[in-house]
C-alpha positions as a printed Julia matrix, in Angstrom:
459×3 Matrix{Float64}:
 101.42  187.33   50.8
 101.4   184.4    53.26
 104.59  183.84   55.41
 106.0   181.03   57.42
 106.88  181.69   60.97
 110.11  179.73   61.91
 112.98  180.23   64.54
 111.09  183.16   65.82
 111.33  184.96   62.09
 108.73  185.41   59.43
 109.62  184.19   56.06
 107.6   185.33   52.96
 106.41  182.49   50.46
 108.69  182.03   47.47
 107.89  182.27   43.64
 107.8   178.93   41.95
 111.24  177.62   41.1
 112.94  179.32   44.37
 113.75  177.48   47.71
 114.18  178.48   51.11
 117.05  176.05   51.48
 119.38  174.0    49.49
 120.75  171.15   51.67
 123.46  169.1    50.15
 124.48  165.5    51.05
 121.77  162.88   52.16
 123.86  161.93   55.55
 121.87  161.52   58.61
 122.32  164.92   59.85
 121.57  166.75   56.54
 118.28  164.53   56.2
 117.22  165.32   59.63
 117.81  168.79   58.88
 115.89  168.97   55.81
 113.09  166.97   57.45
 112.98  169.55   60.11
 112.9   172.5    57.8
 110.35  171.19   55.51
 107.81  170.12   58.27
 108.0   173.69   59.58
 106.94  174.82   56.36
 109.95  175.9    54.56
 110.43  174.89   50.72
 113.67  172.57   50.6
 115.77  171.43   47.91
 118.01  168.4    48.61
 120.72  167.42   46.49
 123.38  164.31   46.63
 126.28  163.77   44.07
 125.63  159.87   44.84
 122.78  157.9    43.4
 121.92  156.61   46.77
 120.77  158.03   50.05
 122.93  158.07   53.17
 126.31  159.89   51.84
 128.9   158.55   54.56
 126.06  157.15   56.36
 125.13  154.62   53.84
 124.38  150.98   54.48
 126.12  148.45   52.15
 125.77  144.8    51.37
 128.72  142.54   51.7
 129.3   142.46   48.05
 129.42  146.37   48.37
 131.77  146.35   51.24
 134.33  144.26   49.04
 134.04  146.77   46.38
 134.78  149.94   48.63
 137.5   148.32   50.61
 139.01  145.18   49.0
 138.86  145.87   45.24
 139.26  142.83   43.06
 138.29  140.62   45.64
 134.83  138.99   45.94
 132.86  137.51   49.07
 132.67  133.73   49.37
 128.68  133.52   49.8
 128.96  129.85   51.0
 131.52  131.07   53.89
 129.94  134.54   54.61
 126.16  133.95   53.77
 123.98  135.58   51.45
 124.78  139.28   49.96
 121.23  140.4    50.28
 121.02  139.61   54.38
 123.85  142.1    54.97
 123.05  145.59   55.74
 126.41  146.97   56.96
 126.37  150.69   58.28
 129.17  152.76   57.54
 128.9   154.91   60.74
 126.42  152.79   62.79
 125.42  154.45   66.05
 122.99  153.45   68.65
 119.82  155.59   69.73
 119.48  156.11   73.34
 115.91  155.45   74.21
 115.22  158.56   76.21
 117.61  160.72   74.26
 117.29  163.6    71.94
 117.39  161.31   68.78
 114.07  159.94   69.95
 112.87  163.14   70.78
 113.55  164.15   67.3
 112.24  160.88   65.81
 108.87  161.71   67.55
 108.82  165.43   66.97
 109.24  165.02   62.99
 106.83  161.75   62.9
 109.56  159.55   61.36
 108.92  156.65   63.87
 105.91  155.81   61.26
 108.29  154.74   58.84
 110.78  152.73   60.83
 110.67  149.54   63.36
 112.98  149.68   66.2
 114.56  146.74   68.54
 116.24  146.94   71.73
 119.97  146.23   71.96
 120.62  143.44   74.32
 123.59  145.1    76.59
 125.99  148.08   77.36
 129.26  147.1    78.73
 132.32  148.84   79.87
 135.78  147.54   79.89
 137.73  147.48   83.05
 140.63  145.23   84.15
 140.78  142.59   81.63
 137.42  142.31   80.34
 133.85  144.0    79.79
 131.47  144.46   82.67
 127.73  145.36   82.44
 127.41  149.05   83.09
 125.64  149.76   86.24
 123.33  152.67   86.47
 121.17  152.64   89.6
 121.97  152.21   93.22
 120.8   148.33   93.16
 123.22  147.58   90.1
 126.0   149.22   91.85
 125.65  147.0    94.98
 125.91  143.69   92.48
 128.47  145.02   89.95
 131.52  142.94   89.48
 133.32  146.46   88.57
 133.94  147.49   92.42
 135.13  145.94   95.56
 132.49  146.02   98.7
 133.56  149.71  100.15
 133.51  151.24   96.52
 129.95  149.62   95.93
 128.68  151.53   98.69
 130.32  154.73   97.66
 128.99  154.41   94.51
 125.4   153.47   95.54
 125.48  156.62   97.59
 126.37  158.71   94.58
 123.82  157.01   92.24
 121.21  157.78   94.94
 122.05  161.23   95.01
 122.12  161.7    91.3
 118.68  159.83   90.7
 116.9   162.36   93.22
 118.64  165.44   91.95
 116.45  168.03   90.52
 117.95  171.24   89.47
 114.54  173.11   90.31
 114.15  171.58   93.88
 116.7   172.54   96.31
 115.68  170.1    98.84
 117.26  167.57   96.56
 120.8   169.16   96.49
 122.09  168.16   99.71
 123.57  171.57  100.1
 125.53  171.17   97.05
 125.7   173.63   94.3
 126.24  171.72   91.32
 126.31  174.78   89.0
 129.37  176.0    90.87
 131.05  172.51   92.06
 133.07  170.9    89.25
 132.22  167.11   88.65
 135.9   166.46   89.83
 134.79  167.89   93.16
 131.5   165.98   93.34
 133.44  162.59   92.55
 135.92  163.84   95.55
 132.77  164.46   97.66
 131.63  160.94   97.33
 135.14  159.27   97.56
 134.72  157.48   94.25
 137.92  155.72   92.88
 139.51  156.36   89.29
 138.22  153.31   87.79
 134.62  154.07   89.02
 135.03  157.77   87.69
 135.99  156.28   84.35
 133.09  154.3    83.84
 130.78  157.05   85.11
 131.94  159.57   82.81
 132.62  157.59   79.78
 129.86  154.82   79.82
 126.97  156.59   81.34
 127.53  160.34   80.86
 129.13  159.36   77.42
 132.02  161.99   77.47
 135.1   161.36   75.15
 137.67  162.87   77.27
 138.32  164.07   80.57
 137.79  167.75   80.2
 134.28  167.52   81.63
 135.75  166.94   85.16
 136.86  170.64   85.17
 133.3   171.89   84.28
 130.2   172.26   86.31
 128.86  168.97   87.79
 125.28  169.61   86.94
 125.23  168.72   83.1
 126.96  165.43   83.92
 124.39  164.46   86.64
 121.86  165.21   84.21
 123.35  163.02   81.5
 123.73  160.13   83.95
 119.93  160.73   84.59
 119.31  160.32   81.03
 121.2   157.13   81.0
 119.27  155.64   84.01
 115.97  156.83   82.43
 116.52  155.35   79.12
 117.87  151.98   80.75
 114.51  152.2    82.84
 112.46  152.39   79.75
 112.89  148.75   78.61
 114.95  147.1    81.51
 118.04  145.68   79.79
 119.58  148.2    77.85
 119.49  151.86   77.25
 119.83  151.67   73.4
 117.71  150.87   70.36
 118.73  150.14   66.82
 116.55  150.23   63.6
 115.68  146.92   61.78
 117.63  146.62   58.74
 120.3   149.01   59.8
 120.68  152.99   59.8
 120.32  153.19   56.06
 116.68  153.53   56.69
 116.97  156.51   58.63
 117.97  158.97   56.19
 115.37  157.52   53.65
 112.77  158.19   56.35
 113.39  161.85   56.83
 113.69  162.09   53.01
 110.11  160.67   52.92
 109.04  162.97   55.52
 110.52  166.05   53.66
 108.96  164.89   50.54
 105.76  164.53   52.18
 105.97  168.12   53.35
 106.87  169.4    49.9
 110.8   168.91   49.67
 112.38  167.92   46.57
 114.99  165.54   46.3
 117.44  165.03   43.42
 120.1   162.24   43.62
 123.02  161.55   41.27
 123.15  165.73   40.88
 126.75  166.99   41.07
 127.0   170.43   42.68
 129.52  172.28   40.43
 129.2   175.57   42.17
 127.59  177.34   45.26
 126.71  180.72   43.85
 127.01  183.83   45.73
 125.87  187.41   45.63
 127.96  190.45   45.78
 127.92  190.67   49.5
 129.19  187.18   49.59
 126.16  185.45   50.66
 125.07  182.1    49.02
 121.89  182.65   47.04
 121.78  179.28   44.95
 123.65  176.28   43.45
 124.8   175.33   40.02
 124.67  171.77   38.45
 125.53  171.59   34.81
 123.58  174.39   33.19
 120.89  174.2    35.82
 120.36  176.94   38.79
 118.48  176.73   41.87
 118.24  179.95   43.82
 117.44  179.87   47.59
 117.94  181.85   50.87
 120.72  179.73   52.48
 122.8   176.6    51.74
 123.4   173.95   54.16
 125.33  170.64   53.94
 128.1   168.15   54.72
 131.62  169.36   54.66
 132.67  167.65   51.32
 130.62  170.23   49.31
 132.17  173.44   50.9
 135.66  173.78   49.62
 137.83  176.2    51.57
 135.2   176.73   54.22
 136.08  173.91   56.58
 138.97  172.86   58.6
 140.71  169.53   59.4
 140.24  168.35   62.8
 141.42  164.83   63.03
 140.78  161.26   61.96
 138.58  158.36   62.76
 139.67  154.84   62.2
 136.84  152.14   61.89
 137.12  148.52   61.51
 134.22  146.48   60.63
 134.47  142.95   61.51
 132.48  139.71   60.77
 132.24  137.11   63.31
 130.52  133.64   63.66
 129.63  134.27   67.47
 129.28  137.22   69.61
 132.17  138.71   71.79
 133.3   136.65   74.62
 132.35  137.93   78.16
 129.04  140.07   76.83
 126.61  137.49   78.16
 125.95  135.95   74.9
 124.64  139.36   73.61
 123.34  139.32   70.18
 123.87  143.05   70.14
 125.68  145.5    72.69
 128.14  148.52   72.94
 131.4   148.01   74.77
 133.16  151.35   75.71
 136.89  151.15   76.55
 137.74  154.09   78.4
 141.07  155.75   77.39
 142.47  155.47   80.79
 141.96  151.54   80.71
 144.38  151.19   77.95
 147.92  150.48   78.28
 149.57  152.98   77.56
 146.79  155.34   78.22
 145.13  157.09   75.56
 143.31  160.19   74.85
 140.37  159.02   73.26
 137.95  156.23   73.99
 137.77  152.83   71.92
 134.09  152.0    71.09
 132.79  148.51   70.11
 129.15  148.19   68.67
 127.96  144.55   67.85
 124.82  143.78   65.9
 123.32  140.69   64.47
 120.52  139.05   62.59
 118.15  140.12   65.27
 118.42  143.58   63.67
 118.37  142.18   60.07
 121.94  143.41   59.45
 123.58  140.18   58.79
 122.82  136.52   57.73
 121.63  134.31   60.7
 124.75  133.13   62.63
 126.8   135.91   61.78
 127.68  138.8    63.83
 128.95  142.51   62.71
 131.32  144.2    65.11
 132.32  147.77   64.43
 135.72  148.93   66.5
 136.09  152.76   66.12
 138.35  155.45   67.94
 139.94  159.01   67.28
 143.4   158.54   65.57
 146.15  159.41   67.66
 149.29  157.9    65.8
 150.61  157.0    62.36
 149.39  153.45   62.86
 145.63  153.79   63.04
 144.54  150.14   62.71
 146.83  149.17   65.58
 145.03  151.59   67.94
 141.95  149.38   67.55
 143.68  146.24   69.03
 142.23  146.74   72.43
 138.96  146.48   70.89
 139.29  143.88   68.33
 140.96  141.75   71.11
 137.69  141.73   72.68
 136.01  139.93   69.67
 137.13  136.22   69.52
 137.73  134.99   66.27
 137.5   137.54   63.22
 136.07  135.85   59.97
 136.54  138.82   57.62
 137.26  142.55   58.24
 137.6   146.02   56.48
 139.08  148.9    57.7
 138.51  152.66   56.97
 140.21  156.0    57.97
 138.08  158.93   57.8
 139.07  162.55   57.73
 136.96  164.94   60.05
 135.9   168.23   59.28
 134.18  171.08   60.87
 132.9   174.57   59.46
 135.5   177.56   59.96
 132.48  179.71   60.83
 129.1   179.58   61.86
 127.58  180.6    58.64
 125.89  183.93   58.98
 129.04  185.45   57.02
 127.97  183.82   53.66
 124.63  181.87   54.2
 126.34  178.53   54.15
 125.65  176.26   57.3
 128.02  173.34   57.38
 127.5   170.32   59.7
 130.38  168.4    61.1
 132.02  165.03   60.16
 130.72  162.08   62.3
 132.87  161.11   65.27
 133.91  157.93   66.58
 131.42  157.31   69.33
 128.7   154.79   68.76
 125.5   156.62   69.91
 123.68  159.71   68.18
 123.82  162.22   71.06
 126.72  164.11   69.29
 124.93  164.06   65.98
 121.73  165.33   67.31
 123.62  168.01   69.02
 125.07  168.79   65.61
 121.5   169.33   64.3
 120.58  171.7    67.1
 123.81  173.73   66.52
 123.1   174.21   62.79
 119.42  174.91   63.4
 120.45  177.7    65.88
 123.18  179.02   63.65
 120.69  179.28   60.77
 117.69  181.14   62.66
 119.47  182.55   65.91
 116.93  180.58   68.43
 116.88  177.02   69.83
 115.0   174.2    68.14
 112.38  173.02   70.71
 111.29  169.29   69.96
 107.6   169.06   70.5
 105.29  165.98   70.6
 104.97  165.49   67.0
 105.41  167.31   63.55
 102.79  170.11   64.39
 105.39  171.28   66.94
 108.21  171.41   64.08
 108.24  175.0    63.76
 108.31  175.9    67.74
 111.12  177.81   69.02
 112.03  179.33   72.48
């Protein structure tokens, strides 16, 4: 009997009607996972209770936004533009040009189904307005974020970071970044709190300050990733697909289908079937049953197996012009570090702006998403520092989403559950979740190769 090697393990091929994996929910995380498994040779059944792809990552037109968030009201097409010109992503996230999301797209071959466009700019809020994020020694010397002496200290810091090579001791300047904390490295270069704030949150893309107490090397490598992504295109490190992220889950679904995956939309999952040992062995939908070796999916399908970890508030705003102080960017990201808010917060606030350049709105309209992790009983009020940056808001919609993550790794019951999408406006944490689920399933790391032929590789 033929077998498939994946994750360092060998799997016998199944009889007709049986599956290696059943994946529940067609959110981006789940679609990436089923694409990877299908390309690797596993037989995958992918189900969603909805009659559309994307689940919580779906892309909606303006009419659907009103139906979802303002039931009973209808959009004024003369005022807002044509319904068909809107592709509003419920959880929009930028793709870092040199990041793991691009590696994932290349690894699976999904790039053949999509077209991407550069995002105009990346900004960080400091003082009273957004500033362009400096990521190189040259940009540090011209940045409006810092005074003259701080610019020089920051230039020296970036010079060290850009030349650092973990495998070349001559670039370490006798510093052991595996032992030295990031706080100690900041202190070594004499960086001030505002500089530390934008480096940690706008370059390394951390969501809180806990990274400062951990070894410095991972943060240095994150800053290098940002700089390398910026260098690819010159103006911004971020990309976004034309017509919105709703195309991404469908692209991964097409990929999985090409490699034998089976998709079933509008399919309620009434029960996850378990054997006597408590391991998932299939699913039931009505009077139909599908057998499998394991089940994976988003938290909404696994009652009792997840824990609540918080809430995210998101405000979708329609604008007639780009936000002030963003150099007339038709698309951009603005990060407001928690420490820059008065009174200070624990969580950053993120602002993402898109326009007709990415085919997400009609010509002359802009879409701004402001999001953060909820810390109070008045979630929408927490977004005010972000919405204050937008200028006049023509129309808006507010959503508060609950966050869940699995209680266990999944080996105990063969149920491998993904995490809810956080407040960040970039994909790095989403791809980390895909890597995490893969490792929980197979016990080894997913190694991204140069194309679909490498999809079964593991370390």
